[in-house]
C-alpha positions, 0 to 999 in steps of 0.5 A, a space after each residue: 752874182 756872176 752865177 745868177 747873171 749867167 743862169 739868166 742868160 747873160 754873157 759873164 766874165 769874172 776878172 781876177 788876179 789869182 795866178 790860177 789861169 783863165 777858165 770857163 766855169 758854169 758859163 762864166 769866163 774867168 779871166 786871170 790877170 796874173 799872179 796874186 801879189 802878197 803885199 797888200 798895198 802893192 796888190 791894191 795898186 798893181 792888181 787893180 790896174 791889171 783888172 782895170 786894163 782887162 775890163 777895158 779890153 773886154 767886150 763888156 758893156 757893164 763893169 761891176 766893181 766889187 773891190 774898193 781899190 777899183 773905185 778910182 777906175 769908175 771915171 776911166 771905165 766910163 770914158 771907155 764907154 762902159 756902164 759902171 756899177 760900184 758895189 759897196 758891200 762894206 763901209 770901208 772907211 769905217 771898217 778900216 778903223 776896226 782893223 787890229 793890225 793897223 795902229 789907231 792913228 794910222 787907221 784914222 788918217 787912212 780912213 779919211 783918205 779912203 773916204 775922200 777917194 771913194 766919194 770922188 770916184 763913185 760920182 762917176 758910177 752909173 749905179 751904186 749897189 750897197 748891202 745896207 741902208 746905212 751905206 746907201 745913205 752915205 753915198 746918196 748925197 754923192 750919187 743918187 743911183 743907189 740900190 740896196 740889196 741886203 745879203 740875206 739867203 733865200 728862205 727856199 735855200 734853207 729847206 733841203 730835202 734829206 734822204 727820206 724826202 722830208 724837208 729840213 732847215 739847215 744853215 751854214 756860216 762860211 767865214 771867219 768867226 772873230 770879234 770884227 765879224 761880230 
């Protein structure tokens, strides 16, 4: 998304917490808010706070929140005059139920809590981008500003000329191959 926006001429900043430092890559200003926290819960709390603070300090007119732990900041970013896009590329409450490293009973409780927090938060988003119609329908009753963008590759990206100039079809899946990932 950052690359497409930068290519279209927008000034883009990507705010991260990875400890790799600030840099500019392909006309995208990467703003690092500090080292990555290894503990998942602490990372969700403190890294998201640092990202939020950096977004407030930025000159950005639009903030695109790509992680569910950033959802509670929709209201606060709006209070700072930012337009907010919440990206729901996964149905996190349902996905949480399939995590093998969380006990089923704990996962059910966390799923309910997460759904309540996310639902309260996205009311304040100017727009919600979802990856599927099903996720879009979940949020539609809370915030009618839904745009579904399926995560499909462009067909033209699959036709790659080989060294003879002949176009061949190739695809590559970059990600984990596991039961959860289908």
